[in-house]
N, C-alpha and C positions, 0 to 999 in steps of 0.2 A: 612710125610707131605701130606696133602690133596691136590687134584688138585686145589681147590679154593685158598689155601694158596700159591701155586706156582704162580698163576696168580697175587695175591696180592703182593707178593714179587717182581715179575717182574715189576709190575706197579710202585712200590715204587722205585725200582732201576732206572727206566727210568724217572719218573716224580717227585719223592720225596714223602713224606708221604701223604696218602690218607685221605680225609675227612671221618668221621664216616659213612655218607650216602653212599659214594662210596664203602667203605668196606662192608656195609650191602648189597648193590646191588649185588656185586660179590658173597658173601657168599650165599645169598638167591637164586640166579640163579642156583648155583651148588646144593644146598640142595633140592629145589623143583624139579629140573630137573632130579634127579637121584633116587627118592624114593617116596613111599607112607608113609608119616610120621605119619598118623593118627593111634592112638592106640600104636604105638611104642614110639613116643616122646611126643605126647600130644593128648588129646581127646576134640573134639568140642561138643557143645550142641546137634546138630543133631545126633551125634553118641551115645550120652548118652540115648536119648529117642526119639521115633517117635513123641511124643507129641509136641516137639519144632517145627519141620517142618510142622506138621499138622496145628498148630495154625497160623503159618506164611502163609500157604496156604489160610486159612479163611480170614486172614488180607488182602491178595491180592485180594480176591473176593470182599470184602467190598469196598476196595479202587477203584477197577475197576468199580463197580457200581456207586460209587460217581463221577467217571470221565465221566459218561454217557454211560458206557458199550461200548466203541469203539471196532470195529471189522474191521480189525485185530488190535492188539496192541502187543508191544514187552514186554515180561517178561524176564528180564535179571538178571543173578546172577554173582556177581564178586567173584572169588575164590571159586568155588563150591565144593571143596574137592572131595569126592568120588561120589558126586551127590545125597547123602542121603537126604539132606534138600529139594532139588527140587523134588525128587521122593515122599517124604512124603507130600509135599505141593500139588503136582498135584493129589495125591490120595485123599486128603481131599477135593480138589476142584471138585471131581466127583459129588458132590451134586449140582454143578452149571455147567451143561454140556455146556451151552452157553459160559461160561468163557473159558473152555478148547478148544472149537472150535475156539475162537477168538485169543487165545494165540499163539504167535510166540516165541519160546524159544531160547534164546541166552545166551551162557556161555563165560565168560571172563576168560581164563585159559592159562597159559604159560607152564605148566608141561605136557610133553607127557605121563608120567606115570599116572597122575591123569586124563588126558583126556581119556585114555583108560578105566579107571574105570567108568568115567561118561558115556562114550559111551555104556558100557555094561548095566549100571543101567537104563539109560534113553533112550534106543533104541526106545521105542514106542512113545516118545515125539518128535523125529527127531530134536534134537537141532542143532544149528549152533555155531561153536566155533570161538573165536577171541582172538588175543594176547593182545589187548588193548581195552579199552572201546570206544575210538574214532571210532572204526570200526563197532560198533553196529549201525544198521540203524536208521535213523530218523523216529519216529512214536510216537504215544501215548505210554507211557513208565511206567513200574513198575520195580524198581531195588531192589534187595536183596543183601546185603553185610554183611555176618556174619563172623566175625574174618578175615576180609580182610585188613582193614586199619592198624591193629597192625603190620603186616608184611612189610608194606611199609617203606622205609628208613627214618630215622630221622637224622638231623644234631645236633651236640652238641656244645654249645658255652660256653667258660670259659672266663668271662669278655668280652673283645672285640675280643678275639681270637676264631677262629674256631678250635675245637678239631679235631685232626687227629690221624691216626694210622701209626706208623713208626716202625723201627727196633731198638731195644735197644742195649746197649753195650754187652749184653750177647747173642745177636743174635735172641732174641725172639721178637714177635710183642708186641708193647707197645702203650699206649695212650700218645699223646703229645698235651698239657701239661697233666701230670698225675693227678694233684691235682687242687682244686678250685671249687667254686660253679658253677653248670652246669644248663644251660637253653636249653631245646630241642625245635627245630622247625622242621617242615616237609613241605617244599614247594610242594612236590609231592602229599601229602595228601590233601593239600588245593586246588591244581589244579584239583584233582579228584572231590572234593566236588563242586567246581565251575562249572566244565564241566557237571556233573550230573544235577546241578541246572539249568544251561542254557537250557539243553534238556527238563527238566520238564516245564520250563516257555514257551518254544517255542512250545511244542507239547502236553502239559498236562501230568500229572502223579505224582507219588510219589516214594520216595526211603526210604527203611528201613535199617539203619545201626545199627548192634549189635556188640559190641566189649568191650574191657576192658580198664578202665582208669578213671580218676577223672571227675566229672561233671564240674569243673572249672579249668582253666589253672593253672598248678602248676609247680614250679621249681624242679630241681633235676634230677638225673640220673636214668631213668627207663629202660634202655637197659638191656635185659636179654637173656640168652641162656639156652635151655633145650635139653638134649640128654638122651634117654632112660627113659624119664619121670622124670628126676632129674636135678637140677640146674647144669649148666656147665659154665666153664670160657668163657666169651664173646670172647676173642681173641684166645682161643685154638681151634684147629681143625676147622677153618672156612669151611662152606659147609657141615659139618657133624652134626651140631646142629641147632635147630630152633632158629632164632634170632627175637625178637619182642621188641616193646616199647609201653608204654602207649599211648592211643589215646587221643588227646586233643580235646574233643568234642566241647568245646566253640569256638575253632578256625575253626573247620569244619562248625559249624553253621554260624559263621560270614562270611566265604567265600561263603556259599550258599546264605545268605541274600544279600550279595553284588552283587550276580549274579541275584537277583530278586525273589528268591524262599522264601517260608516260611520255617522256621526251628522250629520244636517242640521237646522239650526235651533238654537234655537227661533225661530219667527216669530210675531208677534201673530195671534190668532185672526181678527181683522179682515182682515189681509192674506191669510191662508190661505184663508178662505172666499171672498173676492172673487176670488182667482186661480182658484178652482174654479168660479166663475160663479154665486155665490149671488144676485146682483142680477138676472141674466137668468132664473134659475129663479123668483125671486119675481115677476117681470113676467109670466112664462108662467102661473103659478098665478093671478095677479090678473086676467088677461084674461078677460073675460066673467063674472067672479065677482060675487056680490052685494056691495053697498057694505060691509056689515058684515064680510064675509070679506076684502075688500081692505084694510080698516082693520086687521084682525087680523094679516094677513100683513105689512103695512107696519110694525106695531109689533114683530112678532117679528123681522123683518129688522134693524130699528134696535137692538133689544136685543142681538142676536148680534154685531153689528159696531160697536157704539157706541165712540167714541174715549174716552169717560169712564167706560166700564164693561167689559162682558165682552170687547169687541173688542180691548182692550189688556191687561187683567188676565190673560186666558187666553192661553196660548201653544200652539203645535203643534210637536212634535219628531218627526222621523222617524229610525228606525234601519233599516239595510238591509245586505244582502250587498254587499261592496265592488265587485262586478262590475255591479251594477244602476245605471241612470241616476238622476239626481236625481228623487225622486218628485214628482208633481204638487202644486202649491201651495207648493213650496219653491224655485221658480225664482228666480234673482237679479232 
């Protein structure tokens, strides 16, 4: 039995069956608090290729200039993984040294294991860490959130009932009710979108959210677990597998608009990266490179923009102060 499952069982014994969201919170806290899951259980776009983070770095520079080039400003990343995306973004931004001089780097991360990785990779940037976005200082702001929202808890509704996790007659963890049409909601995701939007409206700025899920709100059970790079039973070994659910981009956009910000997108990751020039960047990296490197770059490019994979499953959504122009990558 995993440590997370012991906590879950103790909570059930004391308070009764837990909501799916409560189950996810406990499992995620143990999972991210005890390991570096990147590569072992899943791989994110920044780990696939440096091109992803480099293009986001250019995106940030263009947005910063559209904001009037405030100095200083906060460049914040939510769930920065190993710090790979931020490192690649800052390297690409070396073409705009005034941007780097103005940037105050803040990372929202709760995992001590990943914080250590980030500290090693981003030592020269002197970042500040926070356990929650609310502690990021008020200032002109650019936010990056790549594969952050999918790990935030969702609640599942079956008819008028809130689906819960309890203990079955055989002693195993089970869903209650087990059957029926499911609709997912995520109050915490909406709260994040609204809080980011309020900051952008108050201090100017933009946020880039890249994650996986449908462009429009959809019903159904999207909760999934992955361990060792393979599908895993959602209720088995909590805290030892990565738990995620589809991001409802339409709901995030609605929450941001209700807080006064503009929301643009979502657009497929394929379209977003191609508009930012990923194919040209790949060609430049391939020029003069050894055959093995060229093949690796070509494979990474295809993986990021594949029509039958990440290129369409993943989407990009931008939130921005109403006075700012359409951010790059989201042009009609």
